[in-house]
N, C-alpha and C positions, 0 to 999 in steps of 0.2 A: 541925722544922715546916715544912708546905708552903704557901707561898704561892701566892694565885689572883691571875691578871692580869686587871687592870681592861679593862674592854670600855666603850668611849667610842661614845655614839652618832654619826652622820653630821653630825647639828644642832650637836653639840659641838664638834666636828673642823673644819665650816667655820666656824662661829663662832671658834673660836682661829686658824685661819687669816687670817680677815680683820683680825683686831687684826693680827697678824703682819703684814702686808699694809701697815696704815695707818701703821706704824713708830712710833707713839706713844709705844711703849714698847719698853723693848730685850725680847729673846729671854730674858734673864736673868731682867728683871720678869714679864715672861707664864708662864715656865714656872712662879716662886714662885707667883702669882696664879690658876692653873689646877692646879697641881700635876703638870703633865707635863714631861718631859725635854725639854731645849732642841734636840737633835736629832730628835725626835719633832716639834715643832712644826715645825721646818723641812723636815721630811718631808711634813705635811698641807698646807703651804703650799705646796711644789711640786705636790704631787698637784694641788690646787685650781687652782694657775694651768694645769696641763695639760689638766685637765677641764673648765675654764671654757667652752671652745669648745662644747662640745656641749650647752650651754645654748641658744645661738643656732641650732644646727641643728634641734633639737627644735621650736622654734617656725616654723621654715619648712614642717616636713612633720611635721605631726599624724597618727599612726596612725587614731585613731578617726575623724576627717573622712574620709582614704581609704579607709575600709570600709565608707561609709554608701551604701544605695542612693537616690539623690534620688528618681528615676522612683517608687521602690515608694513612699517619704516622699509625693510630691505626688498620688498617686493615694488614698491612706490620707485625707490632709487633705480631698479632694475628697468623698469619703462623707462623711467627718464633719460635713463643711458641707451635705450633701443631709440627714444623717441630724438635724440640730438642726432646719433648716426645717422637715420633716416633725413633729417634734416640737411646735416654736413653733406652727402652723397645728393640728395636734391639738389642742394646749391651748387655744387661742383658740375653738374650736369647743366645749369643752366648760364654756368660760368659769372657767379656770383660772388 
């Protein structure tokens, strides 16, 4: 009989790694609690520690902010303000 490998989500792995870092329970206890081997928890814990610095790198360099053309956005805001003023004046003239 062929057994399939279980695939754990990144959120699950992070939760288990954080529990292991807290050290409130031993690896053996965490292993039985989450039904994952102790060596796997150790690997996830190590990967979590190694990748944790990337969280702070992303905070300093946000690619979405870098790609925005602020001049174009300010021009669009100006056009929209002019359109709003024009519409307000015309609505007052029509009595609406």
